[in-house]
N, C-alpha and C positions, 0 to 999 in steps of 0.2 A: 614548832620549836624549832625549826631549821628557819623557817620565813621568818621568824624572830632575829634571829641573829644577823640574817643578811639582810635585813631592815635597820638592825644597829649598825651593821658594818658599811653600810652606804651612808648612813648618816655621818660617821665616823672619819668617811671618805671626802663628804662634803665641807667638813670642820678643817680636814687636813690642808684642805686650799685658802684656810681662813689665815690658817695657823702663821705662816711668815707675816704678815700684814697685823697678826695681834703681837709676835715676837718682836716687832719695827717699836709698834705705839707702846709696849710696854717699857723697851730698854729705852727707848728717846723722847716718851712724852709723859707718861705715867709716873716711872720709878723718880725722875728728875725732877718733877713737879712737886712730888711728895717729900725728896731729898730737901729741897726748897725750904718747904714750909717748915721742914723740923729745923734746917742751918738759919733760918728767919728768927730762930728764938737764941740762938746761941751767938756766941762771941767766938765766929771760926777764919783762921786766917790762911784755910788751903791744907793745914795740916794739922793739927790740932786742934779742938772749938771745947768750949766753955758753957754751959745751960745758962743763960743770962733772963729767961722770961722773955717778958712782952719791952725789956727795955731800949733795942733798937727800935720797934715802932715808935716808942716815945719820945727816942733821940732824934726820928725821921721830921715829927708835926714843931720840932722845935728850931730847925736847921733850915736858917733860912737860905741857904745855896737850893736847898731840895725843894722849897716852895719855888722859887724863882723856876727850878725845873718844868713846876707843873704847871706855872702860868706860861713859862714857854711854849707848851706842849698844847695848853689851851688854845693857844694864838696860832699854832701851827695847825693844829687839826680844824677850828672853826674857818680857819681863812682858806685853807687848803680844800676842804671838802666843798663849802660853798662856791667857791670860784672854779676849781675843779668842773661841778656838776652844773656852774653857769655854760662855760666854756663849752664845755662838752655837748649839751645840749643846743647850743647854738650850732655848732658843727655840725651837730646830724640834722639839724632842719634845714641844713643847706646840701649836706652830700648826700644826704637821701633820696635828693632828684634824680633824675637823668640826665648828663648832660656830658659833651665832650672831657675826657679826663676825669673824670669824679672818680675813677678807682685807684689812680696816681695818686689823686689829693689822699683821699684815704688811706692809701699808702705810706704816704708823708706824713701823716698826722701820727698814724699808727705804731709806725718804725722806732721812735726813741723808748716805745716801753719793750721791745724786744731784747733793750741790752742791759748789762748790768748796771746797776744803779749808781754801784761804787765808782764802773769807768766812768760813767756819765756825769757824775761827782766830781770825777779829776778833770775829765775835758773844763765843766764851768768854770771851776779853781782855776786853771791856766788863762780862759779867757776872761777870766772877770781878777786876774792878779793884779794889783794896782801898779805896779813899773813896768813889766813886760808883757803885760795882759794885753788883749785885741782891742776890747771896746777903750780903753783909754789913749792906747794909741790909733783908735778910729777917730778919737773926740779930738787930738790933738791934730791931727793930719785934716781935718774939714776946721780947724780953727775955733773949735767949741774946748779948749782946753779947759773954760772955768768950769764943764759942767764934771769935770772927772772927782769922783769921790773913792772913798775906798771901800771898796763895793762888798770885801770881805773881811775889812780890819774895822768898819763903824759898826759898832753894834745893832742900830736899828737899820741899816742896811744891808748888814750878813742875814740878820733874820727875812728880810724882805728875798733877798735871792734864795735864800734854801724853800722859801714857800712858791716863789717864781720857776727854780729849777725844776724840783719836784710838779707842779702842773703841768709845764712843760711836757716831762715825760710820762704822765701819766692820764691826759685828757685825752689820747686815740684810746686808750681802752673803754674810758667810759663813753666816749664819743661812740663805739662800734657796740654798746651795750643799748644805748640808746636808738641808733639805725634800725636795730633787729625789734625792737619793742612798735616805732615808728612802721618799720614794714608789715608788721602785724596791723594796721588798722586800715578798716575797708575803706577804699575811696567812695563808696557809694552814699558812707558818712558824710563826707565833705559836700558830695556833690548836691545833698539835701542840705547842709546847710548856706548852699548857694541858692538853693532854691527860696529859704525863706530869707534872704537876704544878710545873711552874719557876715561881718566882718573878717579878716583873718585873723584880728586878735578876737573875734568872740570864739572863733573855730580853733584855736589855739587851748583857750582858757575852758572850753565846754567839749569840746570833742578830744583834742590831743594830747592834754595830758591829763585828762582821768584815766585814759586807755594807755597811758605807758608810764600807770602805776607802779607797775611789780618793776621796770626797768627802773622806776626813779629809787623805789626802794631796796634794790641790789646795790646801785650804784653809790647809793649814801652810807649803805652798811659798811662796802669795802673800801672806799674813802675811809671813812671815819675809824674803822678797825685797824685797818694801815698806817693812819697817821697817827694815830694815839701812841703807835709803834715806832714814829720813825727815828732812825739811827742812821743808815748810807749815807745821806745827802751830808748830816750833820758831820758826822766822820770825815768823809771826803772832802767837802768845800771847809769846811773852819774849827771841824776838831772839838768844837765846842766853846772855840772860842771868840771873841776875845775875851780873856778870864774864862767866865762861867755862862758869857750872856747870851748860848744861845744853845747851852745845853736842852734836850728834852729829857723825860724821863729814861727810856730806852740808852742812851749815849750816856748818862749820869750812872746807870748801872754801870756799863762798862769799865766807867771811869773808878769808881770805886772796888769794882774786882779786880781788873787788871792794871789798876795806875800805882803811886805811891800807897802803901800799908796795906793794899790786898786783904779790903775787911770784907772777906765775902759774906758772912754774917749780913753784916750791915746790909748789902746790894740786894742779898737774897730777900732781908723785910721789904726792900722796896718794888722789889719784884712782885712780891706778894701783893702790895699794893695796889701795884698797878693792873695786876692780874684781874683782882676783884673789882677793881672801879672798870675795867672794860667790860667784864663779864655783866655786871649792875646795867649798864650802859648800855651795851647791846642787849639786854631784855626789855631795858623799856622803850628803846628806840626802834626793835623790829616790833613789840606790841603798838606800839603809837603808829605805825607806817601801814601794819598790816589793817589794822583798824580804819586808818585813811581809803585803803584799797579798798576796802567792803564800801564804807563810807561814798565815795566815786562812783 
């Protein structure tokens, strides 16, 4: 009997170590998520709520502004994910080699990642400002004033700058994950390829790329999930403008909830749609990429 009680006590003791994390998860993740699911079915202004069923969701898919945010989010996600992984892999292939200054170069490319995304956004916003910004002043200084554009006031250019700034900040992190994968490839495989007369491209296709498949999966998934929730860069650079031209789903949720009107129920409905979309897309992509790893 005593031994049984002692065993139960030990199990409860270990549970005590998990309790703070469980409470944190419950208070800051589970309860808000369940509350959001409920409030998405209400007309809630942050004080009072009236149950309206699926009316918020019906309105979402008729709202042209929301449709624009979904299109913008798709553009951001696809563009940043592809280009960030392309440039990250190219940098990794260069900087995985040993030469003088390689560690300094790795550090330079990784440094933007450690800074606040909002801080990065505000700095780039100053650089790209059309009247006092560094870029337009530089173009004037080298007599190329005709190339000046409204980097953040023109909708097309504003979207491009959001993409560029995001890639610039996170490409170093992507690079390091690829470097870790490349360092795990045995040199003997490349030596065998040299003996067989394989070209550099053939070695990349048949040796390098298949063996960094886990790194590729990690980078794609991190980029995909992060970019579907892109917010800070938009908030700092354009605020969603001009108009609603650069809004993403996440920034629109913020605008709906904390902008004029405070339609928190409507914003909750949009957040639920985004959550479900990200969940489904993540499951599909993980299954596809894991299957690809096995096949390769």
